[in-house]
N, CA, C, O and the ligand as a Tripos MOL2 file, in Angstrom:
@<TRIPOS>MOLECULE
protein
  237   235    60     0     0
PROTEIN
NO_CHARGES

@<TRIPOS>ATOM
      1 N           0.9050   -1.2810   -0.1240 N.3       1 MET1
      2 CA          0.0050   -0.0050    0.0400 C.3       1 MET1
      3 C           0.8500    1.2680   -0.0760 C.2       1 MET1
      4 O           1.7290    1.4720    0.7620 O.2       1 MET1
      5 N           0.6440    2.0710   -0.9990 N.am      2 ALA2
      6 CA          1.5000    3.2480   -1.1420 C.3       2 ALA2
      7 C           1.2430    4.2850    0.1550 C.2       2 ALA2
      8 O           0.1790    4.4120    0.7600 O.2       2 ALA2
      9 N           2.3520    4.9080    0.3890 N.am      3 HIS3
     10 CA          2.2060    5.7820    1.5330 C.3       3 HIS3
     11 C           1.7240    7.2760    0.9960 C.2       3 HIS3
     12 O           2.4120    7.8950    0.1850 O.2       3 HIS3
     13 N           0.6680    7.7160    1.4430 N.am      4 VAL4
     14 CA         -0.0580    8.8860    1.0510 C.3       4 VAL4
     15 C           0.3420   10.0470    2.1070 C.2       4 VAL4
     16 O          -0.0350   10.0060    3.2780 O.2       4 VAL4
     17 N           1.1080   11.0420    1.6010 N.am      5 PRO5
     18 CA          1.3770   12.1800    2.4630 C.3       5 PRO5
     19 C           0.0270   12.6980    3.1750 C.2       5 PRO5
     20 O          -1.0470   12.7850    2.5790 O.2       5 PRO5
     21 N           0.2070   13.0010    4.4070 N.am      6 GLU6
     22 CA         -0.9360   13.3460    5.1860 C.3       6 GLU6
     23 C          -1.3930   14.7380    4.8940 C.2       6 GLU6
     24 O          -2.5280   15.1090    5.1940 O.2       6 GLU6
     25 N          -0.4740   15.5480    4.2810 N.am      7 SER7
     26 CA         -1.0950   16.8110    3.8410 C.3       7 SER7
     27 C          -0.2730   17.2410    2.7650 C.2       7 SER7
     28 O           0.9420   17.0670    2.8640 O.2       7 SER7
     29 N          -0.8220   17.8550    1.5990 N.am      8 LEU8
     30 CA         -0.0510   18.4110    0.5290 C.3       8 LEU8
     31 C           0.3550   19.9190    0.9180 C.2       8 LEU8
     32 O          -0.4930   20.7680    1.1920 O.2       8 LEU8
     33 N           1.7510   20.1650    0.9130 N.am      9 LYS9
     34 CA          2.0370   21.4040    1.2210 C.3       9 LYS9
     35 C           1.8800   22.3650   -0.1010 C.2       9 LYS9
     36 O           2.1050   22.0430   -1.2680 O.2       9 LYS9
     37 N           1.4660   23.5330    0.3590 N.am     10 LYS10
     38 CA          1.2760   24.4880   -0.8960 C.3      10 LYS10
     39 C           2.2060   25.8340   -0.6700 C.2      10 LYS10
     40 O           2.5010   26.2530    0.4490 O.2      10 LYS10
     41 N           2.5890   26.3980   -1.8140 N.am     11 TYR11
     42 CA          3.3410   27.4860   -1.8750 C.3      11 TYR11
     43 C           2.7170   28.5290   -2.6220 C.2      11 TYR11
     44 O           2.0520   28.2510   -3.6200 O.2      11 TYR11
     45 N           2.8860   29.8190   -2.1950 N.am     12 VAL12
     46 CA          2.1770   30.9280   -2.7400 C.3      12 VAL12
     47 C           3.2570   31.8040   -3.5300 C.2      12 VAL12
     48 O           4.2860   32.0870   -2.9170 O.2      12 VAL12
     49 N           3.1270   32.1780   -4.6180 N.am     13 CYS13
     50 CA          3.9980   32.9580   -5.4290 C.3      13 CYS13
     51 C           3.9310   34.4430   -4.7740 C.2      13 CYS13
     52 O           2.8390   34.9880   -4.6150 O.2      13 CYS13
     53 N           5.0890   35.0440   -4.4170 N.am     14 VAL14
     54 CA          5.1070   36.3140   -3.7200 C.3      14 VAL14
     55 C           4.8180   37.4270   -4.6120 C.2      14 VAL14
     56 O           4.5530   38.5710   -4.2440 O.2      14 VAL14
     57 N           4.8980   36.9590   -5.9570 N.am     15 HIS15
     58 CA          4.6710   38.1670   -7.0550 C.3      15 HIS15
     59 C           3.2280   38.2960   -7.3600 C.2      15 HIS15
     60 O           2.7070   39.4080   -7.4300 O.2      15 HIS15
     61 N           2.5890   37.2450   -7.5370 N.am     16 CYS16
     62 CA          1.2390   37.3070   -8.0750 C.3      16 CYS16
     63 C           0.1650   36.5340   -7.1400 C.2      16 CYS16
     64 O          -1.0080   36.4770   -7.5090 O.2      16 CYS16
     65 N           0.5500   35.9880   -6.0220 N.am     17 SER17
     66 CA         -0.3060   35.3840   -5.1900 C.3      17 SER17
     67 C          -1.0770   34.1040   -5.5810 C.2      17 SER17
     68 O          -2.0490   33.6590   -4.9720 O.2      17 SER17
     69 N          -0.4550   33.5310   -6.7780 N.am     18 VAL18
     70 CA         -1.0440   32.3260   -7.1400 C.3      18 VAL18
     71 C          -0.4560   31.2530   -6.3900 C.2      18 VAL18
     72 O           0.7530   31.2270   -6.1630 O.2      18 VAL18
     73 N          -1.4620   30.1310   -5.8890 N.am     19 THR19
     74 CA         -0.9950   29.0290   -5.1430 C.3      19 THR19
     75 C          -0.5260   27.8700   -5.9390 C.2      19 THR19
     76 O          -1.2000   27.5090   -6.9040 O.2      19 THR19
     77 N           0.6340   27.2170   -5.6020 N.am     20 HIS20
     78 CA          1.0340   26.0870   -6.2230 C.3      20 HIS20
     79 C           1.2110   25.0150   -5.2600 C.2      20 HIS20
     80 O           1.5810   25.2330   -4.1060 O.2      20 HIS20
     81 N           0.9510   23.8520   -5.7210 N.am     21 ALA21
     82 CA          1.2720   22.6400   -4.9980 C.3      21 ALA21
     83 C           2.6140   22.3180   -4.8810 C.2      21 ALA21
     84 O           3.3010   22.3720   -5.9010 O.2      21 ALA21
     85 N           3.1560   21.9680   -3.7440 N.am     22 GLY22
     86 CA          4.6110   21.6610   -3.6020 C.3      22 GLY22
     87 C           4.8580   20.2700   -4.1580 C.2      22 GLY22
     88 O           3.9740   19.4140   -4.1890 O.2      22 GLY22
     89 N           6.2380   20.0560   -4.6450 N.am     23 THR23
     90 CA          6.6170   18.8220   -5.2290 C.3      23 THR23
     91 C           7.0330   17.9380   -3.9520 C.2      23 THR23
     92 O           7.8040   18.4140   -3.1190 O.2      23 THR23
     93 N           6.5040   16.6280   -3.8120 N.am     24 PRO24
     94 CA          6.9260   15.8510   -2.7680 C.3      24 PRO24
     95 C           8.3600   15.2770   -3.0480 C.2      24 PRO24
     96 O           8.6510   14.7920   -4.1420 O.2      24 PRO24
     97 N           9.2220   15.3600   -2.0170 N.am     25 ILE25
     98 CA         10.5130   14.8690   -2.0190 C.3      25 ILE25
     99 C          10.7030   13.8740   -0.9800 C.2      25 ILE25
    100 O          10.4770   14.2260    0.1770 O.2      25 ILE25
    101 N          11.1150   12.5890   -1.2310 N.am     26 HIS26
    102 CA         11.0890   11.4750   -0.4090 C.3      26 HIS26
    103 C          12.5600   11.5920    0.2370 C.2      26 HIS26
    104 O          13.5650   11.7950   -0.4450 O.2      26 HIS26
    105 N          12.5610   11.4430    1.6040 N.am     27 LEU27
    106 CA         13.8310   11.4970    2.3320 C.3      27 LEU27
    107 C          14.1740   10.1830    2.9360 C.2      27 LEU27
    108 O          13.2840    9.3340    3.0010 O.2      27 LEU27
    109 N          15.4150    9.9090    3.4040 N.am     28 ASP28
    110 CA         15.6780    8.8090    4.1440 C.3      28 ASP28
    111 C          14.7460    8.5350    5.3330 C.2      28 ASP28
    112 O          14.2640    9.4670    5.9780 O.2      28 ASP28
    113 N          14.5060    7.2920    5.6080 N.am     29 GLY29
    114 CA         13.7440    7.0300    6.8390 C.3      29 GLY29
    115 C          12.2380    7.1970    6.6690 C.2      29 GLY29
    116 O          11.5060    7.2630    7.6570 O.2      29 GLY29
    117 N          11.7810    7.2640    5.4490 N.am     30 GLY30
    118 CA         10.3440    7.2800    5.2640 C.3      30 GLY30
    119 C           9.7490    8.6690    5.3870 C.2      30 GLY30
    120 O           8.5410    8.8800    5.2800 O.2      30 GLY30
    121 N          10.6830    9.6330    5.6230 N.am     31 GLU31
    122 CA         10.1430   10.9620    5.7160 C.3      31 GLU31
    123 C          10.0220   11.4910    4.4040 C.2      31 GLU31
    124 O          10.5900   11.0000    3.4290 O.2      31 GLU31
    125 N           9.2200   12.5790    4.3690 N.am     32 HIS32
    126 CA          8.9760   13.2230    3.1740 C.3      32 HIS32
    127 C           8.9910   14.8010    3.3830 C.2      32 HIS32
    128 O           8.6380   15.2870    4.4570 O.2      32 HIS32
    129 N           9.4080   15.5700    2.3250 N.am     33 SER33
    130 CA          9.1960   17.0890    2.4140 C.3      33 SER33
    131 C           8.7500   17.5140    1.1130 C.2      33 SER33
    132 O           8.5690   16.7820    0.1410 O.2      33 SER33
    133 N           8.5950   18.7160    1.1750 N.am     34 PHE34
    134 CA          8.0620   19.3210   -0.2550 C.3      34 PHE34
    135 C           8.8900   20.6450   -0.6360 C.2      34 PHE34
    136 O           9.3160   21.4880    0.1540 O.2      34 PHE34
    137 N           9.0090   20.6290   -1.9410 N.am     35 GLU35
    138 CA          9.9190   21.8560   -2.4760 C.3      35 GLU35
    139 C           8.6920   22.7380   -3.1850 C.2      35 GLU35
    140 O           7.5890   22.3000   -3.5130 O.2      35 GLU35
    141 N           9.1090   23.8870   -3.3070 N.am     36 PRO36
    142 CA          8.3320   24.8470   -4.0700 C.3      36 PRO36
    143 C           8.5660   24.5360   -5.4740 C.2      36 PRO36
    144 O           9.5420   23.8260   -5.7160 O.2      36 PRO36
    145 N           7.7560   24.9910   -6.5630 N.am     37 PRO37
    146 CA          8.0840   24.8440   -7.8680 C.3      37 PRO37
    147 C           9.1910   25.7130   -8.2250 C.2      37 PRO37
    148 O           9.5310   26.6910   -7.5600 O.2      37 PRO37
    149 N           9.7640   25.3030   -9.3460 N.am     38 GLU38
    150 CA         11.0300   26.1910   -9.7980 C.3      38 GLU38
    151 C          10.6670   27.4950  -10.3110 C.2      38 GLU38
    152 O          11.4560   28.4370  -10.2430 O.2      38 GLU38
    153 N           9.3720   27.6110  -10.8830 N.am     39 SER39
    154 CA          8.9660   28.9960  -11.3800 C.3      39 SER39
    155 C           7.5080   29.0340  -11.4500 C.2      39 SER39
    156 O           6.8990   28.0560  -11.8860 O.2      39 SER39
    157 N           6.9240   30.0410  -11.0710 N.am     40 CYS40
    158 CA          5.4270   30.2860  -11.3160 C.3      40 CYS40
    159 C           4.8860   30.1210  -12.6990 C.2      40 CYS40
    160 O           5.4110   30.7020  -13.6490 O.2      40 CYS40
    161 N           3.9550   29.4210  -12.8170 N.am     41 GLY41
    162 CA          3.3510   29.2770  -14.1790 C.3      41 GLY41
    163 C           2.5150   30.3070  -14.6200 C.2      41 GLY41
    164 O           2.0740   30.3420  -15.7690 O.2      41 GLY41
    165 N           2.2320   31.2900  -13.6230 N.am     42 ALA42
    166 CA          1.3910   32.4610  -14.1250 C.3      42 ALA42
    167 C           2.2180   33.7160  -14.2630 C.2      42 ALA42
    168 O           1.8070   34.5840  -15.0330 O.2      42 ALA42
    169 N           3.3100   33.8970  -13.6150 N.am     43 CYS43
    170 CA          4.0920   35.0350  -13.8820 C.3      43 CYS43
    171 C           5.5720   34.8250  -14.0900 C.2      43 CYS43
    172 O           6.3050   35.7550  -14.4270 O.2      43 CYS43
    173 N           5.9960   33.6240  -13.8900 N.am     44 GLY44
    174 CA          7.4300   33.2260  -14.1900 C.3      44 GLY44
    175 C           8.3270   33.5140  -12.9690 C.2      44 GLY44
    176 O           9.5230   33.2290  -13.0300 O.2      44 GLY44
    177 N           7.7960   34.0690  -11.8640 N.am     45 GLY45
    178 CA          8.6280   34.4420  -10.5850 C.3      45 GLY45
    179 C           9.1160   33.1830  -10.0920 C.2      45 GLY45
    180 O           8.6550   32.1030  -10.4620 O.2      45 GLY45
    181 N          10.1680   33.3370   -9.1500 N.am     46 SER46
    182 CA         10.7280   32.0890   -8.5210 C.3      46 SER46
    183 C          10.8960   32.2400   -7.1730 C.2      46 SER46
    184 O          11.7560   31.6110   -6.5550 O.2      46 SER46
    185 N           9.9700   33.2070   -6.5450 N.am     47 GLU47
    186 CA          9.9770   33.3380   -5.0460 C.3      47 GLU47
    187 C           8.7210   32.8200   -4.5700 C.2      47 GLU47
    188 O           7.6570   33.2210   -5.0410 O.2      47 GLU47
    189 N           8.7920   31.8640   -3.5700 N.am     48 PHE48
    190 CA          7.6160   31.2760   -2.9560 C.3      48 PHE48
    191 C           7.6170   31.3950   -1.5130 C.2      48 PHE48
    192 O           8.6910   31.4400   -0.9120 O.2      48 PHE48
    193 N           6.4770   31.4510   -0.8870 N.am     49 VAL49
    194 CA          6.4660   31.1340    0.5330 C.3      49 VAL49
    195 C           5.4530   30.0590    0.7720 C.2      49 VAL49
    196 O           4.5150   29.8960   -0.0080 O.2      49 VAL49
    197 N           5.6400   29.2820    1.9010 N.am     50 PRO50
    198 CA          4.6060   28.2690    2.2660 C.3      50 PRO50
    199 C           3.3630   28.9160    2.4620 C.2      50 PRO50
    200 O           3.3260   30.0330    2.9780 O.2      50 PRO50
    201 N           2.2560   28.2700    2.0690 N.am     51 ALA51
    202 CA          0.9840   28.8830    2.2650 C.3      51 ALA51
    203 C           0.6660   29.1980    3.6960 C.2      51 ALA51
    204 O          -0.0520   30.1600    3.9710 O.2      51 ALA51
    205 N           1.2100   28.3710    4.6730 N.am     52 SER52
    206 CA          0.8610   28.6250    5.9330 C.3      52 SER52
    207 C           1.5310   29.7540    6.5180 C.2      52 SER52
    208 O           1.1710   30.2250    7.5970 O.2      52 SER52
    209 N           2.6480   30.2790    5.7360 N.am     53 GLU53
    210 CA          3.3180   31.5810    6.1520 C.3      53 GLU53
    211 C           2.7830   32.6790    5.4760 C.2      53 GLU53
    212 O           3.0730   33.8090    5.8680 O.2      53 GLU53
    213 N           2.0020   32.5070    4.4640 N.am     54 TRP54
    214 CA          1.5350   33.6270    3.5820 C.3      54 TRP54
    215 C           0.8660   34.6370    4.3080 C.2      54 TRP54
    216 O           1.0510   35.8100    3.9850 O.2      54 TRP54
    217 N           0.1040   34.3420    5.2550 N.am     55 ILE55
    218 CA         -0.7160   35.4030    5.9920 C.3      55 ILE55
    219 C           0.2820   36.2520    6.8060 C.2      55 ILE55
    220 O           0.0850   37.4540    6.9800 O.2      55 ILE55
    221 N           1.2380   35.6800    7.2450 N.am     56 HIS56
    222 CA          2.3540   36.3810    7.9740 C.3      56 HIS56
    223 C           3.1280   37.2440    7.0670 C.2      56 HIS56
    224 O           3.5020   38.3740    7.3820 O.2      56 HIS56
    225 N           3.3660   36.6600    5.8890 N.am     57 HIS57
    226 CA          4.2890   37.4080    4.9130 C.3      57 HIS57
    227 C           3.5960   38.4740    4.2430 C.2      57 HIS57
    228 O           4.2540   39.4530    3.8910 O.2      57 HIS57
    229 N           2.4320   38.4280    4.0300 N.am     58 HIS58
    230 CA          1.6340   39.3950    3.3210 C.3      58 HIS58
    231 C           1.7300   40.8280    3.8360 C.2      58 HIS58
    232 O           1.3920   40.9660    5.0120 O.2      58 HIS58
    233 N           2.0680   41.7650    3.2780 N.am     59 LYS59
    234 CA          2.3530   43.0900    3.5930 C.3      59 LYS59
    235 C           1.1210   43.9010    3.4270 C.2      59 LYS59
    236 O           1.1430   45.1110    3.6530 O.2      59 LYS59
    237 ZN          3.3990   34.2520   -9.8440 Zn       60 ZN60
@<TRIPOS>BOND
     1     1     2 1
     2     2     3 1
     3     3     4 2
     4     3     5 am
     5     5     6 1
     6     6     7 1
     7     7     8 2
     8     7     9 am
     9     9    10 1
    10    10    11 1
    11    11    12 2
    12    11    13 am
    13    13    14 1
    14    14    15 1
    15    15    16 2
    16    15    17 am
    17    17    18 1
    18    18    19 1
    19    19    20 2
    20    19    21 am
    21    21    22 1
    22    22    23 1
    23    23    24 2
    24    23    25 am
    25    25    26 1
    26    26    27 1
    27    27    28 2
    28    27    29 am
    29    29    30 1
    30    30    31 1
    31    31    32 2
    32    31    33 am
    33    33    34 1
    34    34    35 1
    35    35    36 2
    36    35    37 am
    37    37    38 1
    38    38    39 1
    39    39    40 2
    40    39    41 am
    41    41    42 1
    42    42    43 1
    43    43    44 2
    44    43    45 am
    45    45    46 1
    46    46    47 1
    47    47    48 2
    48    47    49 am
    49    49    50 1
    50    50    51 1
    51    51    52 2
    52    51    53 am
    53    53    54 1
    54    54    55 1
    55    55    56 2
    56    55    57 am
    57    57    58 1
    58    58    59 1
    59    59    60 2
    60    59    61 am
    61    61    62 1
    62    62    63 1
    63    63    64 2
    64    63    65 am
    65    65    66 1
    66    66    67 1
    67    67    68 2
    68    67    69 am
    69    69    70 1
    70    70    71 1
    71    71    72 2
    72    71    73 am
    73    73    74 1
    74    74    75 1
    75    75    76 2
    76    75    77 am
    77    77    78 1
    78    78    79 1
    79    79    80 2
    80    79    81 am
    81    81    82 1
    82    82    83 1
    83    83    84 2
    84    83    85 am
    85    85    86 1
    86    86    87 1
    87    87    88 2
    88    87    89 am
    89    89    90 1
    90    90    91 1
    91    91    92 2
    92    91    93 am
    93    93    94 1
    94    94    95 1
    95    95    96 2
    96    95    97 am
    97    97    98 1
    98    98    99 1
    99    99   100 2
   100    99   101 am
   101   101   102 1
   102   102   103 1
   103   103   104 2
   104   103   105 am
   105   105   106 1
   106   106   107 1
   107   107   108 2
   108   107   109 am
   109   109   110 1
   110   110   111 1
   111   111   112 2
   112   111   113 am
   113   113   114 1
   114   114   115 1
   115   115   116 2
   116   115   117 am
   117   117   118 1
   118   118   119 1
   119   119   120 2
   120   119   121 am
   121   121   122 1
   122   122   123 1
   123   123   124 2
   124   123   125 am
   125   125   126 1
   126   126   127 1
   127   127   128 2
   128   127   129 am
   129   129   130 1
   130   130   131 1
   131   131   132 2
   132   131   133 am
   133   133   134 1
   134   134   135 1
   135   135   136 2
   136   135   137 am
   137   137   138 1
   138   138   139 1
   139   139   140 2
   140   139   141 am
   141   141   142 1
   142   142   143 1
   143   143   144 2
   144   143   145 am
   145   145   146 1
   146   146   147 1
   147   147   148 2
   148   147   149 am
   149   149   150 1
   150   150   151 1
   151   151   152 2
   152   151   153 am
   153   153   154 1
   154   154   155 1
   155   155   156 2
   156   155   157 am
   157   157   158 1
   158   158   159 1
   159   159   160 2
   160   159   161 am
   161   161   162 1
   162   162   163 1
   163   163   164 2
   164   163   165 am
   165   165   166 1
   166   166   167 1
   167   167   168 2
   168   167   169 am
   169   169   170 1
   170   170   171 1
   171   171   172 2
   172   171   173 am
   173   173   174 1
   174   174   175 1
   175   175   176 2
   176   175   177 am
   177   177   178 1
   178   178   179 1
   179   179   180 2
   180   179   181 am
   181   181   182 1
   182   182   183 1
   183   183   184 2
   184   183   185 am
   185   185   186 1
   186   186   187 1
   187   187   188 2
   188   187   189 am
   189   189   190 1
   190   190   191 1
   191   191   192 2
   192   191   193 am
   193   193   194 1
   194   194   195 1
   195   195   196 2
   196   195   197 am
   197   197   198 1
   198   198   199 1
   199   199   200 2
   200   199   201 am
   201   201   202 1
   202   202   203 1
   203   203   204 2
   204   203   205 am
   205   205   206 1
   206   206   207 1
   207   207   208 2
   208   207   209 am
   209   209   210 1
   210   210   211 1
   211   211   212 2
   212   211   213 am
   213   213   214 1
   214   214   215 1
   215   215   216 2
   216   215   217 am
   217   217   218 1
   218   218   219 1
   219   219   220 2
   220   219   221 am
   221   221   222 1
   222   222   223 1
   223   223   224 2
   224   223   225 am
   225   225   226 1
   226   226   227 1
   227   227   228 2
   228   227   229 am
   229   229   230 1
   230   230   231 1
   231   231   232 2
   232   231   233 am
   233   233   234 1
   234   234   235 1
   235   235   236 2
@<TRIPOS>SUBSTRUCTURE
     1 MET1         2 RESIDUE 1 A MET
     2 ALA2         6 RESIDUE 1 A ALA
     3 HIS3        10 RESIDUE 1 A HIS
     4 VAL4        14 RESIDUE 1 A VAL
     5 PRO5        18 RESIDUE 1 A PRO
     6 GLU6        22 RESIDUE 1 A GLU
     7 SER7        26 RESIDUE 1 A SER
     8 LEU8        30 RESIDUE 1 A LEU
     9 LYS9        34 RESIDUE 1 A LYS
    10 LYS10       38 RESIDUE 1 A LYS
    11 TYR11       42 RESIDUE 1 A TYR
    12 VAL12       46 RESIDUE 1 A VAL
    13 CYS13       50 RESIDUE 1 A CYS
    14 VAL14       54 RESIDUE 1 A VAL
    15 HIS15       58 RESIDUE 1 A HIS
    16 CYS16       62 RESIDUE 1 A CYS
    17 SER17       66 RESIDUE 1 A SER
    18 VAL18       70 RESIDUE 1 A VAL
    19 THR19       74 RESIDUE 1 A THR
    20 HIS20       78 RESIDUE 1 A HIS
    21 ALA21       82 RESIDUE 1 A ALA
    22 GLY22       86 RESIDUE 1 A GLY
    23 THR23       90 RESIDUE 1 A THR
    24 PRO24       94 RESIDUE 1 A PRO
    25 ILE25       98 RESIDUE 1 A ILE
    26 HIS26      102 RESIDUE 1 A HIS
    27 LEU27      106 RESIDUE 1 A LEU
    28 ASP28      110 RESIDUE 1 A ASP
    29 GLY29      114 RESIDUE 1 A GLY
    30 GLY30      118 RESIDUE 1 A GLY
    31 GLU31      122 RESIDUE 1 A GLU
    32 HIS32      126 RESIDUE 1 A HIS
    33 SER33      130 RESIDUE 1 A SER
    34 PHE34      134 RESIDUE 1 A PHE
    35 GLU35      138 RESIDUE 1 A GLU
    36 PRO36      142 RESIDUE 1 A PRO
    37 PRO37      146 RESIDUE 1 A PRO
    38 GLU38      150 RESIDUE 1 A GLU
    39 SER39      154 RESIDUE 1 A SER
    40 CYS40      158 RESIDUE 1 A CYS
    41 GLY41      162 RESIDUE 1 A GLY
    42 ALA42      166 RESIDUE 1 A ALA
    43 CYS43      170 RESIDUE 1 A CYS
    44 GLY44      174 RESIDUE 1 A GLY
    45 GLY45      178 RESIDUE 1 A GLY
    46 SER46      182 RESIDUE 1 A SER
    47 GLU47      186 RESIDUE 1 A GLU
    48 PHE48      190 RESIDUE 1 A PHE
    49 VAL49      194 RESIDUE 1 A VAL
    50 PRO50      198 RESIDUE 1 A PRO
    51 ALA51      202 RESIDUE 1 A ALA
    52 SER52      206 RESIDUE 1 A SER
    53 GLU53      210 RESIDUE 1 A GLU
    54 TRP54      214 RESIDUE 1 A TRP
    55 ILE55      218 RESIDUE 1 A ILE
    56 HIS56      222 RESIDUE 1 A HIS
    57 HIS57      226 RESIDUE 1 A HIS
    58 HIS58      230 RESIDUE 1 A HIS
    59 LYS59      234 RESIDUE 1 A LYS
    60 ZN60       237 GROUP 0 **** ****
């Protein structure tokens, strides 16, 4: 049975506020993490903040 991540981490583009799903990265020991996308599909920006931190980041 495949391991299903308990929650999919999301990242918000700091330039246009579009939300992107993080890319799951498998680590040693069965752990997993997420990486933001390389670039925003909407504006081409490359700066992201985790969605959970967006409300704090927002100016
Ligand atoms: Zn963007």
